[in-house]
PDB file of N, CA, C and O in Angstrom:
ATOM      1  N   MET A   1     169.876 249.849-281.245  1.00  0.00           N
ATOM      2  CA  MET A   1     169.025 249.096-280.222  1.00  0.00           C
ATOM      3  C   MET A   1     168.877 247.713-280.463  1.00  0.00           C
ATOM      4  O   MET A   1     168.144 247.412-281.404  1.00  0.00           O
ATOM      5  N   SER A   2     169.545 246.580-279.661  1.00  0.00           N
ATOM      6  CA  SER A   2     169.530 245.482-280.030  1.00  0.00           C
ATOM      7  C   SER A   2     167.935 244.347-280.040  1.00  0.00           C
ATOM      8  O   SER A   2     167.012 244.902-279.444  1.00  0.00           O
ATOM      9  N   LEU A   3     167.731 243.573-280.354  1.00  0.00           N
ATOM     10  CA  LEU A   3     166.264 243.082-280.079  1.00  0.00           C
ATOM     11  C   LEU A   3     166.144 242.846-278.756  1.00  0.00           C
ATOM     12  O   LEU A   3     165.116 243.248-278.211  1.00  0.00           O
ATOM     13  N   LEU A   4     167.065 242.215-278.032  1.00  0.00           N
ATOM     14  CA  LEU A   4     166.910 242.213-276.474  1.00  0.00           C
ATOM     15  C   LEU A   4     166.403 243.471-275.755  1.00  0.00           C
ATOM     16  O   LEU A   4     165.402 243.450-275.039  1.00  0.00           O
ATOM     17  N   ASN A   5     167.322 244.837-276.035  1.00  0.00           N
ATOM     18  CA  ASN A   5     166.823 245.715-275.283  1.00  0.00           C
ATOM     19  C   ASN A   5     165.190 246.025-275.436  1.00  0.00           C
ATOM     20  O   ASN A   5     164.300 246.201-274.604  1.00  0.00           O
ATOM     21  N   HIS A   6     165.225 246.002-277.237  1.00  0.00           N
ATOM     22  CA  HIS A   6     163.806 246.392-277.739  1.00  0.00           C
ATOM     23  C   HIS A   6     162.562 245.387-277.043  1.00  0.00           C
ATOM     24  O   HIS A   6     161.576 245.825-276.450  1.00  0.00           O
ATOM     25  N   ASN A   7     162.831 244.165-277.241  1.00  0.00           N
ATOM     26  CA  ASN A   7     161.978 243.285-275.867  1.00  0.00           C
ATOM     27  C   ASN A   7     161.965 243.677-274.883  1.00  0.00           C
ATOM     28  O   ASN A   7     160.845 243.728-274.374  1.00  0.00           O
ATOM     29  N   LEU A   8     162.878 244.062-274.229  1.00  0.00           N
ATOM     30  CA  LEU A   8     162.709 244.314-272.511  1.00  0.00           C
ATOM     31  C   LEU A   8     161.828 245.817-272.405  1.00  0.00           C
ATOM     32  O   LEU A   8     160.842 246.087-271.720  1.00  0.00           O
ATOM     33  N   ASN A   9     162.584 246.633-273.340  1.00  0.00           N
ATOM     34  CA  ASN A   9     161.835 248.082-273.097  1.00  0.00           C
ATOM     35  C   ASN A   9     159.979 247.959-273.218  1.00  0.00           C
ATOM     36  O   ASN A   9     159.169 248.543-272.499  1.00  0.00           O
ATOM     37  N   ALA A  10     159.694 247.021-274.349  1.00  0.00           N
ATOM     38  CA  ALA A  10     158.439 246.734-274.886  1.00  0.00           C
ATOM     39  C   ALA A  10     157.696 245.893-273.326  1.00  0.00           C
ATOM     40  O   ALA A  10     156.568 246.157-272.909  1.00  0.00           O
ATOM     41  N   ASN A  11     158.424 245.120-272.830  1.00  0.00           N
ATOM     42  CA  ASN A  11     157.780 244.172-271.811  1.00  0.00           C
ATOM     43  C   ASN A  11     157.936 245.122-270.410  1.00  0.00           C
ATOM     44  O   ASN A  11     157.135 244.881-269.507  1.00  0.00           O
ATOM     45  N   ILE A  12     158.736 245.975-270.242  1.00  0.00           N
ATOM     46  CA  ILE A  12     158.642 247.060-269.280  1.00  0.00           C
ATOM     47  C   ILE A  12     157.536 248.134-269.050  1.00  0.00           C
ATOM     48  O   ILE A  12     156.988 248.594-268.048  1.00  0.00           O
ATOM     49  N   SER A  13     157.423 248.373-270.583  1.00  0.00           N
ATOM     50  CA  SER A  13     156.107 249.121-270.826  1.00  0.00           C
ATOM     51  C   SER A  13     154.581 248.519-270.503  1.00  0.00           C
ATOM     52  O   SER A  13     153.703 249.016-269.797  1.00  0.00           O
ATOM     53  N   GLN A  14     154.574 247.451-271.160  1.00  0.00           N
ATOM     54  CA  GLN A  14     153.771 246.643-270.904  1.00  0.00           C
ATOM     55  C   GLN A  14     152.793 246.285-268.977  1.00  0.00           C
ATOM     56  O   GLN A  14     151.645 246.181-268.544  1.00  0.00           O
ATOM     57  N   LEU A  15     154.370 246.228-268.411  1.00  0.00           N
ATOM     58  CA  LEU A  15     154.064 246.035-267.343  1.00  0.00           C
ATOM     59  C   LEU A  15     153.871 247.425-266.363  1.00  0.00           C
ATOM     60  O   LEU A  15     153.110 247.344-265.399  1.00  0.00           O
ATOM     61  N   LYS A  16     154.391 248.346-266.571  1.00  0.00           N
ATOM     62  CA  LYS A  16     153.864 249.622-266.421  1.00  0.00           C
ATOM     63  C   LYS A  16     152.469 249.611-266.765  1.00  0.00           C
ATOM     64  O   LYS A  16     151.622 249.730-265.880  1.00  0.00           O
ATOM     65  N   SER A  17     152.182 249.489-267.885  1.00  0.00           N
ATOM     66  CA  SER A  17     150.335 249.607-267.937  1.00  0.00           C
ATOM     67  C   SER A  17     149.446 248.761-267.407  1.00  0.00           C
ATOM     68  O   SER A  17     148.233 248.958-267.334  1.00  0.00           O
ATOM     69  N   LEU A  18     150.201 247.557-266.932  1.00  0.00           N
ATOM     70  CA  LEU A  18     149.533 246.721-266.381  1.00  0.00           C
ATOM     71  C   LEU A  18     149.413 247.067-264.816  1.00  0.00           C
ATOM     72  O   LEU A  18     148.405 246.783-264.169  1.00  0.00           O
ATOM     73  N   TYR A  19     150.466 247.668-264.305  1.00  0.00           N
ATOM     74  CA  TYR A  19     150.246 248.168-262.871  1.00  0.00           C
ATOM     75  C   TYR A  19     149.301 249.389-262.597  1.00  0.00           C
ATOM     76  O   TYR A  19     148.611 249.622-261.604  1.00  0.00           O
ATOM     77  N   ASN A  20     149.461 250.096-263.742  1.00  0.00           N
ATOM     78  CA  ASN A  20     148.428 251.350-263.734  1.00  0.00           C
ATOM     79  C   ASN A  20     146.989 251.024-263.720  1.00  0.00           C
ATOM     80  O   ASN A  20     146.100 251.729-263.243  1.00  0.00           O
ATOM     81  N   MET A  21     146.805 249.433-264.519  1.00  0.00           N
ATOM     82  CA  MET A  21     145.581 249.182-264.378  1.00  0.00           C
ATOM     83  C   MET A  21     144.855 248.524-263.225  1.00  0.00           C
ATOM     84  O   MET A  21     143.649 248.671-263.026  1.00  0.00           O
ATOM     85  N   LEU A  22     145.694 247.758-262.444  1.00  0.00           N
ATOM     86  CA  LEU A  22     145.831 246.983-261.720  1.00  0.00           C
ATOM     87  C   LEU A  22     145.527 248.287-260.380  1.00  0.00           C
ATOM     88  O   LEU A  22     144.439 248.300-259.805  1.00  0.00           O
ATOM     89  N   SER A  23     146.364 249.062-260.111  1.00  0.00           N
ATOM     90  CA  SER A  23     145.942 250.072-259.316  1.00  0.00           C
ATOM     91  C   SER A  23     144.951 251.161-259.308  1.00  0.00           C
ATOM     92  O   SER A  23     144.976 252.139-258.561  1.00  0.00           O
ATOM     93  N   THR A  24     144.065 250.892-260.225  1.00  0.00           N
ATOM     94  CA  THR A  24     143.118 252.028-260.197  1.00  0.00           C
ATOM     95  C   THR A  24     141.842 251.073-259.918  1.00  0.00           C
ATOM     96  O   THR A  24     140.859 251.462-259.287  1.00  0.00           O
ATOM     97  N   SER A  25     141.975 249.796-260.456  1.00  0.00           N
ATOM     98  CA  SER A  25     141.134 248.931-260.308  1.00  0.00           C
ATOM     99  C   SER A  25     140.184 248.693-259.112  1.00  0.00           C
ATOM    100  O   SER A  25     140.708 248.566-258.005  1.00  0.00           O
ATOM    101  N   SER A  26     139.006 248.630-259.211  1.00  0.00           N
ATOM    102  CA  SER A  26     138.338 248.343-257.775  1.00  0.00           C
ATOM    103  C   SER A  26     138.555 246.829-257.281  1.00  0.00           C
ATOM    104  O   SER A  26     138.585 246.621-256.068  1.00  0.00           O
ATOM    105  N   ASN A  27     138.703 245.797-258.163  1.00  0.00           N
ATOM    106  CA  ASN A  27     139.205 244.428-257.984  1.00  0.00           C
ATOM    107  C   ASN A  27     139.969 244.075-258.466  1.00  0.00           C
ATOM    108  O   ASN A  27     139.597 243.532-259.506  1.00  0.00           O
ATOM    109  N   PRO A  28     141.847 244.016-258.207  1.00  0.00           N
ATOM    110  CA  PRO A  28     142.304 243.833-258.813  1.00  0.00           C
ATOM    111  C   PRO A  28     142.496 242.331-259.403  1.00  0.00           C
ATOM    112  O   PRO A  28     142.757 242.125-260.589  1.00  0.00           O
ATOM    113  N   GLN A  29     142.327 241.258-258.383  1.00  0.00           N
ATOM    114  CA  GLN A  29     142.142 240.211-258.691  1.00  0.00           C
ATOM    115  C   GLN A  29     141.191 239.913-259.388  1.00  0.00           C
ATOM    116  O   GLN A  29     141.296 238.738-259.740  1.00  0.00           O
ATOM    117  N   ALA A  30     140.235 240.426-259.798  1.00  0.00           N
ATOM    118  CA  ALA A  30     139.426 239.858-260.726  1.00  0.00           C
ATOM    119  C   ALA A  30     140.092 240.037-261.997  1.00  0.00           C
ATOM    120  O   ALA A  30     140.222 239.136-262.826  1.00  0.00           O
ATOM    121  N   LEU A  31     140.513 241.229-262.129  1.00  0.00           N
ATOM    122  CA  LEU A  31     140.977 242.004-263.425  1.00  0.00           C
ATOM    123  C   LEU A  31     141.657 241.135-263.719  1.00  0.00           C
ATOM    124  O   LEU A  31     141.453 240.703-264.854  1.00  0.00           O
ATOM    125  N   LEU A  32     142.713 240.487-262.942  1.00  0.00           N
ATOM    126  CA  LEU A  32     143.797 239.705-264.011  1.00  0.00           C
ATOM    127  C   LEU A  32     143.194 238.271-263.705  1.00  0.00           C
ATOM    128  O   LEU A  32     143.800 237.437-264.377  1.00  0.00           O
ATOM    129  N   ASN A  33     142.492 237.866-263.144  1.00  0.00           N
ATOM    130  CA  ASN A  33     141.610 236.429-263.710  1.00  0.00           C
ATOM    131  C   ASN A  33     141.259 236.638-265.192  1.00  0.00           C
ATOM    132  O   ASN A  33     141.671 235.923-266.105  1.00  0.00           O
ATOM    133  N   ASP A  34     140.337 237.849-265.344  1.00  0.00           N
ATOM    134  CA  ASP A  34     140.180 237.991-266.635  1.00  0.00           C
ATOM    135  C   ASP A  34     140.786 237.979-267.582  1.00  0.00           C
ATOM    136  O   ASP A  34     140.500 237.257-268.537  1.00  0.00           O
ATOM    137  N   MET A  35     141.752 238.758-267.555  1.00  0.00           N
ATOM    138  CA  MET A  35     143.120 239.250-268.411  1.00  0.00           C
ATOM    139  C   MET A  35     143.789 237.999-268.578  1.00  0.00           C
ATOM    140  O   MET A  35     143.842 237.636-269.753  1.00  0.00           O
ATOM    141  N   ALA A  36     144.534 236.918-267.399  1.00  0.00           N
ATOM    142  CA  ALA A  36     144.756 235.710-268.115  1.00  0.00           C
ATOM    143  C   ALA A  36     144.099 234.763-269.085  1.00  0.00           C
ATOM    144  O   ALA A  36     144.555 234.044-269.974  1.00  0.00           O
ATOM    145  N   LYS A  37     143.223 234.926-268.758  1.00  0.00           N
ATOM    146  CA  LYS A  37     142.131 234.192-269.709  1.00  0.00           C
ATOM    147  C   LYS A  37     141.965 234.285-271.234  1.00  0.00           C
ATOM    148  O   LYS A  37     141.348 233.549-272.005  1.00  0.00           O
ATOM    149  N   SER A  38     142.973 235.831-271.540  1.00  0.00           N
ATOM    150  CA  SER A  38     142.993 235.660-272.993  1.00  0.00           C
ATOM    151  C   SER A  38     144.945 236.040-273.234  1.00  0.00           C
ATOM    152  O   SER A  38     145.436 236.289-274.335  1.00  0.00           O
ATOM    153  N   ASN A  39     145.514 236.001-272.289  1.00  0.00           N
ATOM    154  CA  ASN A  39     146.813 236.469-272.298  1.00  0.00           C
ATOM    155  C   ASN A  39     147.573 234.941-271.491  1.00  0.00           C
ATOM    156  O   ASN A  39     147.290 234.868-270.296  1.00  0.00           O
ATOM    157  N   PRO A  40     148.397 233.874-271.988  1.00  0.00           N
ATOM    158  CA  PRO A  40     148.131 232.670-271.721  1.00  0.00           C
ATOM    159  C   PRO A  40     149.587 233.083-271.079  1.00  0.00           C
ATOM    160  O   PRO A  40     149.989 232.220-270.298  1.00  0.00           O
ATOM    161  N   ASN A  41     150.559 234.324-271.246  1.00  0.00           N
ATOM    162  CA  ASN A  41     152.157 234.871-270.697  1.00  0.00           C
ATOM    163  C   ASN A  41     151.279 235.110-269.195  1.00  0.00           C
ATOM    164  O   ASN A  41     151.479 234.251-268.337  1.00  0.00           O
ATOM    165  N   LEU A  42     150.680 235.818-268.981  1.00  0.00           N
ATOM    166  CA  LEU A  42     149.791 236.090-267.402  1.00  0.00           C
ATOM    167  C   LEU A  42     149.462 235.178-267.220  1.00  0.00           C
ATOM    168  O   LEU A  42     150.048 234.689-266.255  1.00  0.00           O
ATOM    169  N   ALA A  43     148.541 234.370-267.774  1.00  0.00           N
ATOM    170  CA  ALA A  43     148.140 233.066-266.755  1.00  0.00           C
ATOM    171  C   ALA A  43     149.453 232.239-266.356  1.00  0.00           C
ATOM    172  O   ALA A  43     149.520 232.055-265.140  1.00  0.00           O
ATOM    173  N   TRP A  44     150.304 231.803-266.949  1.00  0.00           N
ATOM    174  CA  TRP A  44     151.658 231.505-266.906  1.00  0.00           C
ATOM    175  C   TRP A  44     152.275 231.841-265.621  1.00  0.00           C
ATOM    176  O   TRP A  44     152.531 231.000-264.759  1.00  0.00           O
ATOM    177  N   VAL A  45     152.511 233.121-265.517  1.00  0.00           N
ATOM    178  CA  VAL A  45     152.845 233.844-264.481  1.00  0.00           C
ATOM    179  C   VAL A  45     151.890 233.419-263.230  1.00  0.00           C
ATOM    180  O   VAL A  45     152.350 232.561-262.477  1.00  0.00           O
ATOM    181  N   MET A  46     150.686 233.912-262.967  1.00  0.00           N
ATOM    182  CA  MET A  46     149.715 233.706-262.006  1.00  0.00           C
ATOM    183  C   MET A  46     149.990 232.432-261.762  1.00  0.00           C
ATOM    184  O   MET A  46     150.406 232.254-260.617  1.00  0.00           O
ATOM    185  N   GLN A  47     149.904 231.412-262.468  1.00  0.00           N
ATOM    186  CA  GLN A  47     150.074 229.690-261.810  1.00  0.00           C
ATOM    187  C   GLN A  47     151.126 229.705-261.371  1.00  0.00           C
ATOM    188  O   GLN A  47     151.287 229.189-260.265  1.00  0.00           O
ATOM    189  N   MET A  48     152.280 230.316-262.084  1.00  0.00           N
ATOM    190  CA  MET A  48     153.512 230.019-261.246  1.00  0.00           C
ATOM    191  C   MET A  48     153.966 230.867-260.046  1.00  0.00           C
ATOM    192  O   MET A  48     155.149 230.872-259.705  1.00  0.00           O
ATOM    193  N   CYS A  49     152.883 231.693-259.308  1.00  0.00           N
ATOM    194  CA  CYS A  49     153.130 232.329-258.394  1.00  0.00           C
ATOM    195  C   CYS A  49     152.039 231.773-257.229  1.00  0.00           C
ATOM    196  O   CYS A  49     152.248 231.874-256.020  1.00  0.00           O
ATOM    197  N   ASN A  50     150.642 231.072-257.925  1.00  0.00           N
ATOM    198  CA  ASN A  50     150.199 230.462-257.200  1.00  0.00           C
ATOM    199  C   ASN A  50     150.895 229.493-255.817  1.00  0.00           C
ATOM    200  O   ASN A  50     151.616 228.496-255.800  1.00  0.00           O
ATOM    201  N   GLY A  51     150.210 230.439-254.607  1.00  0.00           N
ATOM    202  CA  GLY A  51     150.752 229.961-253.501  1.00  0.00           C
ATOM    203  C   GLY A  51     152.083 230.293-252.879  1.00  0.00           C
ATOM    204  O   GLY A  51     152.394 229.943-251.741  1.00  0.00           O
ATOM    205  N   GLY A  52     152.906 231.042-253.752  1.00  0.00           N
ATOM    206  CA  GLY A  52     153.860 231.530-253.574  1.00  0.00           C
ATOM    207  C   GLY A  52     154.321 233.223-253.424  1.00  0.00           C
ATOM    208  O   GLY A  52     153.569 234.093-253.863  1.00  0.00           O
ATOM    209  N   ASN A  53     155.246 233.466-252.954  1.00  0.00           N
ATOM    210  CA  ASN A  53     155.162 235.119-252.855  1.00  0.00           C
ATOM    211  C   ASN A  53     155.305 235.548-254.227  1.00  0.00           C
ATOM    212  O   ASN A  53     154.641 234.708-254.835  1.00  0.00           O
ATOM    213  N   PRO A  54     155.750 236.313-255.032  1.00  0.00           N
ATOM    214  CA  PRO A  54     155.500 236.816-256.247  1.00  0.00           C
ATOM    215  C   PRO A  54     156.964 237.426-256.152  1.00  0.00           C
ATOM    216  O   PRO A  54     157.699 236.972-257.029  1.00  0.00           O
ATOM    217  N   LYS A  55     157.752 238.624-255.041  1.00  0.00           N
ATOM    218  CA  LYS A  55     158.616 238.957-254.740  1.00  0.00           C
ATOM    219  C   LYS A  55     159.731 238.008-254.865  1.00  0.00           C
ATOM    220  O   LYS A  55     160.628 238.325-255.647  1.00  0.00           O
ATOM    221  N   ASP A  56     159.857 236.565-254.038  1.00  0.00           N
ATOM    222  CA  ASP A  56     160.646 235.736-253.602  1.00  0.00           C
ATOM    223  C   ASP A  56     160.937 234.987-255.267  1.00  0.00           C
ATOM    224  O   ASP A  56     162.063 234.768-255.714  1.00  0.00           O
ATOM    225  N   ILE A  57     159.763 234.713-255.924  1.00  0.00           N
ATOM    226  CA  ILE A  57     159.515 233.881-257.263  1.00  0.00           C
ATOM    227  C   ILE A  57     160.587 234.770-258.005  1.00  0.00           C
ATOM    228  O   ILE A  57     161.688 234.277-258.251  1.00  0.00           O
ATOM    229  N   PHE A  58     160.205 236.458-258.478  1.00  0.00           N
ATOM    230  CA  PHE A  58     160.990 237.239-259.012  1.00  0.00           C
ATOM    231  C   PHE A  58     162.519 237.075-258.516  1.00  0.00           C
ATOM    232  O   PHE A  58     163.143 236.298-259.238  1.00  0.00           O
ATOM    233  N   TYR A  59     163.136 237.529-257.640  1.00  0.00           N
ATOM    234  CA  TYR A  59     164.139 237.159-257.181  1.00  0.00           C
ATOM    235  C   TYR A  59     164.807 235.649-257.554  1.00  0.00           C
ATOM    236  O   TYR A  59     165.958 235.571-257.982  1.00  0.00           O
ATOM    237  N   ALA A  60     163.982 234.501-257.349  1.00  0.00           N
ATOM    238  CA  ALA A  60     165.024 233.294-257.783  1.00  0.00           C
ATOM    239  C   ALA A  60     164.736 233.495-259.566  1.00  0.00           C
ATOM    240  O   ALA A  60     165.736 233.166-260.204  1.00  0.00           O
ATOM    241  N   MET A  61     163.735 233.900-260.313  1.00  0.00           N
ATOM    242  CA  MET A  61     163.967 233.444-261.552  1.00  0.00           C
ATOM    243  C   MET A  61     165.131 234.355-261.852  1.00  0.00           C
ATOM    244  O   MET A  61     165.876 233.736-262.612  1.00  0.00           O
ATOM    245  N   CYS A  62     165.566 235.427-261.618  1.00  0.00           N
ATOM    246  CA  CYS A  62     166.566 236.612-262.138  1.00  0.00           C
ATOM    247  C   CYS A  62     167.659 235.849-261.720  1.00  0.00           C
ATOM    248  O   CYS A  62     168.513 235.682-262.591  1.00  0.00           O
ATOM    249  N   LYS A  63     167.880 235.320-260.590  1.00  0.00           N
ATOM    250  CA  LYS A  63     169.485 234.657-260.064  1.00  0.00           C
ATOM    251  C   LYS A  63     169.636 233.446-261.119  1.00  0.00           C
ATOM    252  O   LYS A  63     170.663 233.266-261.773  1.00  0.00           O
ATOM    253  N   ASP A  64     168.065 232.345-261.232  1.00  0.00           N
ATOM    254  CA  ASP A  64     168.564 231.579-262.465  1.00  0.00           C
ATOM    255  C   ASP A  64     168.841 231.956-263.932  1.00  0.00           C
ATOM    256  O   ASP A  64     169.342 231.224-264.785  1.00  0.00           O
ATOM    257  N   LYS A  65     168.413 233.265-264.077  1.00  0.00           N
ATOM    258  CA  LYS A  65     169.110 233.415-265.704  1.00  0.00           C
ATOM    259  C   LYS A  65     169.969 234.753-265.449  1.00  0.00           C
ATOM    260  O   LYS A  65     169.985 235.656-266.286  1.00  0.00           O
ATOM    261  N   GLY A  66     170.564 234.810-264.437  1.00  0.00           N
ATOM    262  CA  GLY A  66     171.785 235.571-264.572  1.00  0.00           C
ATOM    263  C   GLY A  66     171.723 237.074-264.211  1.00  0.00           C
ATOM    264  O   GLY A  66     172.680 237.814-263.984  1.00  0.00           O
ATOM    265  N   VAL A  67     170.394 237.378-264.202  1.00  0.00           N
ATOM    266  CA  VAL A  67     169.982 238.531-264.213  1.00  0.00           C
ATOM    267  C   VAL A  67     170.033 239.380-262.804  1.00  0.00           C
ATOM    268  O   VAL A  67     169.899 238.841-261.705  1.00  0.00           O
ATOM    269  N   ASN A  68     170.282 241.009-263.031  1.00  0.00           N
ATOM    270  CA  ASN A  68     170.019 241.236-261.536  1.00  0.00           C
ATOM    271  C   ASN A  68     168.747 242.404-261.778  1.00  0.00           C
ATOM    272  O   ASN A  68     168.493 243.331-262.548  1.00  0.00           O
ATOM    273  N   PRO A  69     168.154 241.729-260.622  1.00  0.00           N
ATOM    274  CA  PRO A  69     166.697 242.163-260.446  1.00  0.00           C
ATOM    275  C   PRO A  69     166.548 243.660-260.240  1.00  0.00           C
ATOM    276  O   PRO A  69     165.543 244.294-260.560  1.00  0.00           O
ATOM    277  N   ASP A  70     167.522 244.113-259.738  1.00  0.00           N
ATOM    278  CA  ASP A  70     167.408 245.746-259.469  1.00  0.00           C
ATOM    279  C   ASP A  70     167.607 246.291-260.596  1.00  0.00           C
ATOM    280  O   ASP A  70     167.160 247.434-260.696  1.00  0.00           O
ATOM    281  N   ASP A  71     168.355 245.678-261.872  1.00  0.00           N
ATOM    282  CA  ASP A  71     168.219 246.574-263.040  1.00  0.00           C
ATOM    283  C   ASP A  71     166.855 246.281-263.964  1.00  0.00           C
ATOM    284  O   ASP A  71     166.563 246.790-265.046  1.00  0.00           O
ATOM    285  N   ILE A  72     166.210 245.419-263.279  1.00  0.00           N
ATOM    286  CA  ILE A  72     164.901 245.330-264.158  1.00  0.00           C
ATOM    287  C   ILE A  72     163.749 246.765-263.242  1.00  0.00           C
ATOM    288  O   ILE A  72     162.992 247.603-263.731  1.00  0.00           O
ATOM    289  N   LEU A  73     164.082 246.498-261.976  1.00  0.00           N
ATOM    290  CA  LEU A  73     163.061 247.343-260.934  1.00  0.00           C
ATOM    291  C   LEU A  73     163.393 248.856-261.367  1.00  0.00           C
ATOM    292  O   LEU A  73     162.537 249.645-261.770  1.00  0.00           O
ATOM    293  N   ASN A  74     164.651 249.121-261.236  1.00  0.00           N
ATOM    294  CA  ASN A  74     165.183 250.326-261.895  1.00  0.00           C
ATOM    295  C   ASN A  74     163.893 251.141-262.781  1.00  0.00           C
ATOM    296  O   ASN A  74     163.136 252.084-262.552  1.00  0.00           O
ATOM    297  N   GLN A  75     164.201 249.903-264.243  1.00  0.00           N
ATOM    298  CA  GLN A  75     163.560 250.503-265.117  1.00  0.00           C
ATOM    299  C   GLN A  75     162.020 250.615-265.156  1.00  0.00           C
ATOM    300  O   GLN A  75     161.428 250.935-266.187  1.00  0.00           O
ATOM    301  N   LEU A  76     161.416 250.347-264.028  1.00  0.00           N
ATOM    302  CA  LEU A  76     159.896 250.225-263.609  1.00  0.00           C
ATOM    303  C   LEU A  76     159.312 251.238-262.787  1.00  0.00           C
ATOM    304  O   LEU A  76     158.170 251.461-262.386  1.00  0.00           O
ATOM    305  N   LYS A  77     160.541 251.844-262.638  1.00  0.00           N
ATOM    306  CA  LYS A  77     160.652 253.226-261.771  1.00  0.00           C
ATOM    307  C   LYS A  77     160.164 254.420-262.990  1.00  0.00           C
ATOM    308  O   LYS A  77     160.123 255.616-262.701  1.00  0.00           O
TER     309      LYS A  77
END
């Protein structure tokens, strides 16, 4: 397995874990805010999405990077 695939798989796993935590939280926004205080990557994502539609931002970033967004979304299922 290449380093890129390994990193992508690790990131997908982290995203699944984050989704599970948020979907069971009584206050997902507060949970995200708390997590962003200790995770600079999450803080960056939240800042980037501030005031924008996360889906539109995701698709735009995928287009900029030449990545098929459906490939990523299918791995999250």
